[in-house]
Backbone as ProteinMPNN parsed JSONL, in Angstrom:
{"seq_chain_A": "MSHETSAAQTGGPAEKKSRKDRKERKDEEGWFERGVALRAGFYIFGTHLFAGFIWLLFYLGEHAHK", "coords_chain_A": {"N_chain_A": [[22.404, -14.755, 26.466], [22.736, -11.523, 24.996], [22.804, -8.224, 25.867], [21.429, -6.207, 24.053], [19.435, -8.082, 23.198], [18.259, -8.825, 25.553], [16.899, -6.634, 26.494], [15.545, -5.809, 24.252], [13.829, -7.767, 24.118], [12.153, -7.72, 27.019], [11.07, -5.021, 26.734], [12.689, -3.008, 26.779], [14.975, -0.088, 26.3], [15.398, -0.204, 23.551], [13.018, -1.174, 22.272], [11.599, 0.886, 23.089], [12.718, 2.936, 21.566], [12.233, 2.072, 18.97], [9.405, 2.121, 18.474], [9.211, 4.995, 19.169], [10.005, 5.921, 16.614], [8.818, 4.619, 14.517], [6.004, 5.867, 14.931], [7.083, 8.574, 14.49], [7.288, 8.443, 11.766], [5.118, 7.629, 10.827], [3.587, 10.014, 11.292], [5.023, 11.622, 9.451], [4.477, 10.716, 7.523], [1.928, 11.154, 7.247], [1.643, 13.846, 7.307], [2.466, 14.175, 4.561], [1.175, 12.888, 3.086], [-1.421, 14.72, 3.235], [0.016, 16.846, 2.159], [0.002, 16.239, -0.385], [-2.637, 15.836, -1.152], [-3.497, 18.219, -0.714], [-2.203, 19.351, -2.794], [-2.97, 18.38, -5.307], [-5.462, 18.969, -4.766], [-5.399, 21.848, -5.196], [-4.361, 22.007, -7.795], [-6.258, 20.565, -9.296], [-8.267, 22.652, -8.897], [-7.317, 25.026, -9.815], [-7.143, 24.532, -12.621], [-9.911, 23.714, -13.399], [-10.648, 26.543, -12.932], [-8.965, 28.078, -14.411], [-9.538, 26.524, -16.846], [-12.539, 27.607, -17.044], [-12.34, 30.408, -17.087], [-11.268, 30.283, -19.621], [-13.372, 29.357, -20.958], [-14.936, 31.543, -20.698], [-13.73, 33.204, -22.18], [-14.332, 32.85, -24.912], [-16.696, 32.411, -24.787], [-17.363, 35.141, -24.721], [-16.014, 36.429, -26.915], [-17.624, 34.95, -29.058], [-20.269, 36.889, -28.741], [-19.466, 39.27, -29.203], [-19.983, 42.275, -30.476], [-19.568, 43.243, -33.791]], "CA_chain_A": [[21.632, -13.643, 25.978], [23.396, -10.497, 24.712], [22.152, -6.965, 26.496], [20.775, -5.996, 23.059], [18.296, -9.106, 23.111], [17.467, -8.688, 26.595], [16.726, -5.321, 26.316], [14.508, -6.08, 22.954], [12.444, -8.946, 24.829], [11.762, -6.848, 28.001], [10.601, -3.727, 26.584], [13.611, -2.018, 27.25], [14.731, 1.358, 25.323], [15.418, -0.544, 22.143], [11.784, -1.403, 21.81], [10.68, 2.377, 23.124], [13.114, 3.919, 20.436], [11.558, 1.364, 17.728], [8.123, 2.937, 18.562], [9.01, 5.873, 18.689], [10.732, 5.802, 14.972], [7.524, 4.41, 14.161], [5.218, 6.686, 15.071], [7.485, 9.503, 13.525], [7.42, 8.156, 10.681], [3.541, 7.638, 10.419], [3.231, 11.48, 11.361], [5.317, 12.335, 8.26], [3.778, 9.953, 6.235], [0.479, 11.8, 7.446], [1.738, 15.307, 6.415], [2.902, 13.989, 3.283], [-0.723, 12.802, 2.522], [-2.06, 16.035, 3.517], [0.508, 17.59, 1.403], [-0.508, 15.521, -1.929], [-4.406, 15.97, -1.486], [-3.858, 19.798, -0.933], [-1.171, 19.883, -3.692], [-4.029, 17.869, -6.151], [-6.749, 20.214, -5.128], [-5.001, 23.017, -6.026], [-4.071, 22.113, -9.029], [-7.661, 20.607, -9.693], [-9.265, 23.561, -8.487], [-6.803, 25.691, -10.365], [-7.147, 24.072, -13.43], [-11.05, 23.951, -13.671], [-10.779, 28.164, -12.846], [-8.271, 28.637, -15.738], [-10.423, 26.065, -17.784], [-13.611, 28.306, -17.023], [-11.488, 31.684, -17.828], [-10.873, 30.278, -21.149], [-14.545, 29.475, -21.827], [-15.706, 32.59, -20.795], [-13.189, 34.361, -23.357], [-14.743, 32.305, -26.102], [-18.158, 33.452, -25.172], [-17.254, 36.757, -25.137], [-15.84, 36.542, -28.257], [-18.663, 34.75, -29.74], [-21.083, 37.264, -28.707], [-18.647, 40.848, -29.319], [-20.82, 43.03, -31.567], [-18.663, 43.626, -34.797]], "C_chain_A": [[22.61, -12.402, 25.867], [22.657, -8.921, 25.41], [20.933, -6.516, 25.376], [19.074, -7.027, 23.311], [17.466, -9.009, 24.236], [16.592, -8.081, 26.427], [15.39, -5.177, 25.375], [13.043, -6.98, 23.474], [11.749, -8.285, 26.054], [11.164, -6.034, 27.823], [11.401, -2.77, 26.709], [13.799, -0.737, 25.811], [15.014, 1.094, 24.281], [14.088, -0.451, 21.348], [11.078, 0.186, 22.157], [11.157, 3.157, 21.738], [12.203, 3.391, 19.046], [10.215, 2.059, 17.441], [7.919, 3.951, 18.449], [9.24, 6.722, 16.978], [9.399, 5.387, 14.065], [6.481, 5.42, 14.158], [6.007, 8.43, 14.746], [7.512, 9.135, 12.229], [6.179, 8.216, 10.146], [3.29, 9.036, 10.714], [4.069, 12.112, 10.301], [4.807, 11.527, 7.478], [2.246, 11.069, 6.303], [0.469, 13.281, 6.731], [2.213, 15.425, 5.178], [1.948, 13.717, 2.557], [-1.289, 13.789, 2.385], [-1.413, 16.829, 2.137], [0.292, 17.477, -0.021], [-1.517, 16.045, -2.07], [-4.544, 16.933, -1.421], [-3.314, 20.531, -2.157], [-2.605, 19.658, -5.289], [-5.343, 18.534, -5.838], [-7.186, 21.165, -5.408], [-5.0, 23.093, -7.166], [-5.511, 21.693, -9.789], [-8.418, 21.781, -10.04], [-8.668, 24.906, -9.657], [-7.091, 25.764, -12.104], [-8.525, 24.089, -14.089], [-11.216, 25.711, -13.703], [-9.822, 28.385, -14.059], [-9.414, 28.237, -17.099], [-11.873, 27.473, -18.265], [-13.229, 29.863, -17.688], [-11.588, 31.629, -19.319], [-12.23, 30.474, -21.973], [-15.345, 30.568, -21.825], [-14.966, 33.564, -21.906], [-14.059, 33.816, -24.763], [-16.418, 32.933, -25.833], [-18.329, 34.57, -25.098], [-17.527, 37.07, -26.248], [-16.787, 36.396, -29.578], [-19.938, 35.756, -29.787], [-20.71, 38.84, -28.864], [-19.68, 41.343, -30.523], [-19.355, 43.413, -32.647], [-18.924, 44.623, -35.468]], "O_chain_A": [[23.373, -12.315, 26.829], [21.484, -8.93, 25.039], [19.745, -6.467, 25.695], [17.943, -6.594, 23.532], [16.238, -9.067, 24.16], [15.479, -8.558, 26.208], [14.386, -4.548, 25.711], [11.831, -6.873, 23.286], [10.523, -8.382, 25.984], [10.346, -5.882, 28.73], [10.955, -1.623, 26.763], [13.112, -0.557, 24.806], [15.013, 2.095, 23.563], [13.923, 0.074, 20.247], [10.113, 0.581, 21.502], [10.411, 3.79, 20.991], [11.628, 4.151, 18.268], [9.946, 2.51, 16.328], [6.907, 4.37, 17.886], [8.752, 7.734, 16.475], [9.136, 5.926, 12.989], [6.143, 5.77, 13.027], [5.263, 9.407, 14.832], [7.987, 10.045, 11.549], [6.017, 8.787, 9.068], [2.302, 9.286, 10.024], [3.836, 13.316, 10.19], [4.764, 12.011, 6.347], [1.737, 11.599, 5.316], [-0.336, 13.748, 5.926], [2.405, 16.518, 4.646], [1.794, 14.215, 1.442], [-1.817, 13.937, 1.283], [-2.115, 17.316, 1.251], [0.374, 18.437, -0.787], [-1.637, 16.803, -3.033], [-5.612, 17.304, -1.907], [-3.599, 21.657, -2.565], [-2.997, 20.559, -6.03], [-6.23, 18.601, -6.689], [-8.3, 21.588, -5.714], [-5.514, 24.04, -7.761], [-5.899, 22.356, -10.75], [-9.045, 21.976, -11.082], [-9.475, 25.63, -10.24], [-7.222, 26.815, -12.732], [-8.538, 24.431, -15.271], [-11.968, 26.149, -14.573], [-10.341, 29.224, -14.794], [-9.931, 28.977, -17.937], [-12.073, 28.028, -19.345], [-13.814, 30.335, -18.662], [-11.881, 32.549, -20.082], [-12.446, 31.159, -22.973], [-16.267, 30.739, -22.622], [-15.538, 34.527, -22.415], [-14.346, 34.667, -25.606], [-17.076, 33.692, -26.545], [-19.401, 35.104, -25.383], [-18.507, 37.633, -26.736], [-16.868, 37.087, -30.594], [-20.702, 35.597, -30.739], [-21.608, 39.657, -28.661], [-20.03, 40.566, -31.411], [-18.281, 43.803, -32.187], [-18.155, 44.987, -36.358]]}, "name": "protein", "num_of_chains": 1, "seq": "MSHETSAAQTGGPAEKKSRKDRKERKDEEGWFERGVALRAGFYIFGTHLFAGFIWLLFYLGEHAHK"}
């Protein structure tokens, strides 16, 4: 057996590094998912706000005194 194989089997440095890498990737994925959710929420809210403003303009234009 080589040094790398025995270290991986006994929970040596290679396995600890692998666990750390997986945890860091999971944390990065969590941040990415939060960013996507935040961005989607902002776009949805902003779109509805813009649509409400356009609706208000049509409403005020319809009831304007001519």
